[in-house]
C-alpha positions in Angstrom: 13.3 55.0 -10.4 10.0 56.4 -11.5 9.6 60.1 -10.7 6.6 61.8 -9.0 5.3 65.3 -9.5 4.9 67.8 -6.7 1.2 68.6 -7.1 0.7 70.3 -10.4 4.1 72.1 -10.5 5.9 70.2 -13.2 8.8 69.5 -10.8 9.3 65.7 -10.5 11.3 64.0 -7.8 12.3 60.4 -6.8 9.8 58.7 -4.4 12.6 58.5 -1.9 14.2 61.6 -0.5 17.5 61.6 1.4 17.2 63.8 4.4 20.4 65.3 5.8 19.6 66.0 9.4 21.4 62.8 10.6 24.4 64.0 8.7 24.6 67.3 10.5 26.5 66.1 13.6 23.8 67.8 15.7 21.1 66.0 17.6 21.9 62.6 16.2 25.3 62.2 17.6 28.7 62.1 15.9 29.1 61.8 12.1 32.0 61.3 9.7 31.6 64.0 7.0 33.5 62.0 4.4 31.1 59.0 5.0 28.1 61.4 4.6 29.5 62.7 1.3 29.9 59.1 0.0 26.3 58.3 1.2 24.9 61.2 -0.8 26.7 60.3 -3.9 25.7 56.7 -3.5 22.1 57.9 -3.3 22.5 59.6 -6.7 23.9 56.5 -8.2 20.9 54.5 -6.9 18.4 56.9 -8.6 17.6 59.3 -5.8 17.2 62.8 -7.1 15.6 64.5 -4.1 17.7 65.8 -1.2 16.4 67.7 1.9 18.3 69.9 4.3 18.0 73.0 6.4 20.2 75.6 8.0 18.9 74.5 11.4 20.7 71.1 11.0 24.0 71.6 12.6 23.9 75.4 12.2 24.4 75.0 8.5 26.7 72.0 8.6 24.2 69.7 6.8 23.9 72.2 4.0 27.7 72.4 3.6 28.0 68.6 3.5 25.3 68.4 0.8 26.8 71.2 -1.2 30.2 69.4 -1.1 28.7 66.1 -2.1 26.8 67.6 -5.1 29.7 69.7 -6.4 29.8 69.1 -10.2 26.5 67.2 -10.1 24.0 69.9 -9.1 21.9 69.4 -12.2 21.2 65.8 -11.1 19.6 66.8 -7.8 16.4 68.5 -6.6 17.4 70.4 -3.4 14.9 71.3 -0.7 16.0 73.6 2.1 14.2 75.7 4.7 14.1 79.0 6.6 12.7 80.4 9.8 14.7 78.5 12.4 17.6 80.6 13.6 20.3 80.2 16.3 19.7 81.5 19.8 22.2 83.2 22.1 21.1 80.8 24.8 19.1 77.6 24.5 17.7 75.9 21.4 17.2 77.7 18.1 14.0 79.8 17.8 11.5 80.6 15.2 12.0 83.7 13.1 10.2 83.8 9.7 10.4 87.6 9.3 11.2 89.1 5.9 14.7 90.3 7.0 15.6 86.8 8.4 14.3 84.9 5.3 16.2 87.2 2.8 19.4 86.7 4.8 18.9 83.0 5.2 18.4 82.2 1.6 21.7 83.8 0.6 23.5 82.0 3.4 22.0 78.7 2.3 22.9 79.2 -1.3 26.5 79.9 -0.3 26.7 76.7 1.8 25.0 74.6 -0.9 27.3 76.0 -3.6 24.5 76.8 -5.9 22.6 79.9 -7.2 19.1 78.4 -6.5 17.3 75.7 -4.6 14.4 73.8 -6.1 12.1 73.9 -3.1 12.2 76.5 -0.3 10.1 75.9 2.8 9.2 77.8 6.0 10.5 75.3 8.5 7.9 75.9 11.3 5.1 78.4 11.6 6.2 81.5 13.5 3.4 82.9 15.7 5.2 86.3 16.1 5.4 87.1 12.4 2.3 87.6 10.2 2.0 85.1 7.4 1.6 87.9 4.9 5.2 89.0 5.8 6.6 85.5 5.7 5.1 84.5 2.4 5.7 87.9 0.9 9.4 87.3 1.6 9.2 83.8 0.0 7.6 85.4 -3.0 10.6 87.8 -3.3 12.9 84.8 -3.1 11.1 83.1 -5.9 10.9 86.2 -8.1 14.7 86.6 -7.7 15.2 83.1 -9.1 16.6 81.7 -5.9 13.9 79.0 -5.6 11.7 77.2 -8.1 8.9 76.3 -5.7 7.7 77.7 -2.4 6.2 75.7 0.5 5.8 75.2 4.2 6.6 72.6 6.8 4.6 71.5 9.8 1.5 73.6 9.0 -2.0 72.3 9.8 -5.1 72.9 7.6 -6.0 76.1 9.3 -2.5 77.6 8.6 -2.5 76.2 5.1 -5.8 77.9 4.4 -4.4 81.2 5.7 -1.3 80.8 3.7 -3.2 80.1 0.5 -5.0 83.4 0.8 -1.6 85.1 0.4 0.0 83.0 -2.3 -0.1 79.4 -3.8 1.6 76.7 -1.7 3.4 74.2 -3.9 4.8 71.8 -1.2 4.0 70.7 2.3 6.5 68.8 4.5 5.0 66.9 7.5 5.7 63.9 9.6 4.1 60.7 8.5 4.8 57.0 9.3 3.2 53.9 10.6 3.4 55.3 14.2 2.3 58.8 13.2 -0.9 59.0 11.1 -2.2 62.4 12.3 -2.0 63.9 8.8 -4.4 61.4 7.3 -7.6 63.0 8.7 -7.5 66.6 7.5 -4.1 67.6 6.1 -3.7 65.0 3.3 -7.3 65.4 1.9 -6.7 69.2 1.9 -3.4 68.8 0.0 -5.1 66.5 -2.6 -7.9 69.0 -3.1 -5.5 71.9 -3.6 -2.8 70.2 -5.6 -0.1 70.5 -2.9 2.8 68.1 -3.1 3.7 66.3 0.2 7.1 65.4 1.5 6.7 62.9 4.3 9.5 63.1 6.9 10.2 60.6 9.6 9.1 57.8 7.3 11.0 55.3 9.4 9.8 56.7 12.7 13.3 58.2 13.4 14.9 54.8 13.3 12.3 52.7 15.0 11.1 51.2 11.7 14.5 50.3 10.5 14.4 47.1 12.6 17.8 48.0 14.1 16.6 48.6 17.6 16.2 46.2 20.5 14.3 46.7 23.7 17.7 47.4 25.3 18.7 50.1 22.8 19.7 53.5 24.4 20.5 56.8 22.8 23.5 59.1 23.4 22.6 62.1 25.6 23.2 64.4 22.6 20.7 62.4 20.5 17.3 64.2 20.5 15.6 60.8 20.7 17.0 60.2 24.2 14.0 61.9 25.9 11.7 59.3 24.2 9.5 61.9 22.5 9.2 62.0 18.8 7.3 65.2 17.7 4.9 65.1 20.6 4.5 61.3 20.7 6.2 59.2 23.5 6.7 56.2 21.2 10.4 56.0 22.1 10.0 56.2 25.9 10.2 53.4 28.5 7.7 50.6 28.2 6.3 52.2 25.0 9.6 51.9 23.3 10.1 48.2 24.3 6.5 47.4 23.2 7.0 49.2 19.9 10.3 47.4 19.2 8.6 44.1 19.6 5.8 45.3 17.3 8.4 46.2 14.6 9.8 42.7 15.0 6.4 41.3 14.3 6.0 43.5 11.3 9.3 42.2 9.9 8.5 38.6 10.6 4.8 38.5 9.6 4.8 40.9 6.6 8.4 41.4 5.5 9.9 38.0 5.8 7.3 36.1 3.6 8.3 38.5 0.7 12.0 38.7 1.6 11.6 42.4 2.5 13.3 44.3 5.2 11.0 46.0 7.7 12.3 49.4 6.4 11.1 48.6 2.9 7.7 47.5 4.2 7.3 50.8 6.2 8.5 53.0 3.3 6.2 51.1 0.8 3.3 51.7 3.1 4.0 55.5 3.2 4.4 55.7 -0.6 1.1 53.8 -1.0 -0.8 56.9 0.2 -1.8 58.9 -2.9 -1.2 62.2 -1.1 2.5 61.5 -0.6 4.9 62.6 -3.3 8.1 61.5 -1.7 9.1 59.7 1.5 12.1 61.1 3.4 14.7 58.9 5.0 17.9 59.6 6.9 21.1 57.8 6.3 24.7 58.1 7.6 26.4 55.3 5.6 25.8 54.0 2.1 24.4 50.6 3.2 21.4 52.3 4.8 20.4 54.2 1.7 20.8 51.1 -0.5 18.2 49.2 1.4 15.7 52.1 1.5 15.9 52.7 -2.3 14.4 49.3 -2.9 11.1 50.4 -1.3 10.2 52.4 -4.4 9.7 49.2 -6.3 7.6 47.5 -3.6 3.8 47.3 -4.1 1.8 46.1 -1.1 -1.4 44.2 -1.7 -4.6 45.2 0.0 -4.3 42.1 2.2 -0.8 43.1 3.3 -2.0 46.6 4.0 -4.9 45.2 6.1 -2.4 43.0 8.0 -0.2 46.0 8.7 -3.2 48.0 9.9 -4.1 45.2 12.3 -0.6 45.0 13.7 -0.1 48.8 14.1 -3.4 49.2 15.9 -1.4 47.8 18.9 1.2 50.6 18.8 2.0 52.3 22.1 2.5 56.0 22.9 0.7 57.6 19.9 -1.2 60.8 20.3 -4.0 62.1 18.1 -3.4 65.9 18.0 -0.7 67.8 16.0 0.3 71.1 17.4 2.1 73.4 14.9 2.9 75.8 17.7 4.1 73.1 20.0 7.1 72.7 22.3 10.7 73.7 21.5 11.6 70.1 20.8 9.1 70.1 17.9 11.4 72.7 16.2 13.6 69.8 15.1 12.4 68.1 11.9 
């Protein structure tokens, strides 16, 4: 699998990243840890070198699972983890990107991951209560200590990116991007290209919607974060919107994928990777079969005619919103 460089950093990763949130046992329902370990190792065998996790995923459980799966194979993997989302005594986790929290979190993450460094360390969400100077100063300390190779941020808009760059260089940005969520195309992606910032696109399969595995009758377990129908501010999984969008995905499969014998997931991932701003597209998987299909997207090249056909279909999507709010609701903490 051809590797791609994060901006101008010299660090190369596979165009597909395996994200571990669905393996956390938290917010996506129950998970078999042994199956998750097999899935991660299968991803390595398929050529995936990039793995994303965070302490917020299952209160560290996702990091522990990834660490167990990569034991003895750490040098084959590029690990991204995050900081700044911490447990709360009551209610959902909250944002804390203070120096004290970050310096504590990195050591906890390294212990769970069974390594002495990560490759990319991200501020998970902007913390309005902590000055960016303090947050990024702590990230600089982590880097100087050799505990991370690159420093980046997640879920920052252009205004916040510009503020951050006044403090220190930003190597990597992680943001949501898929056929149902194109909010980053207008300002964020051009800014990243201009300043050499690598982009990790999460939610590339629209949190399962673009896998083709849903029907209009699909429901989610109460513990599954998707059960409220909102995907990072967009009601694309809610009520009539969901039913309409499932039918739209079926059309995408039948009209674009089927003529080339491609799954709808491969079409959707190939579309994300077609954007020159995107370094790597993140996918979640819980069993090996899911990752095996996704890997094939790296070799798919969509023609201009196919891209135009996709654009025409997706113009009919329901429930999309135009604005991205980095300081949004508590649900937007989860990414």
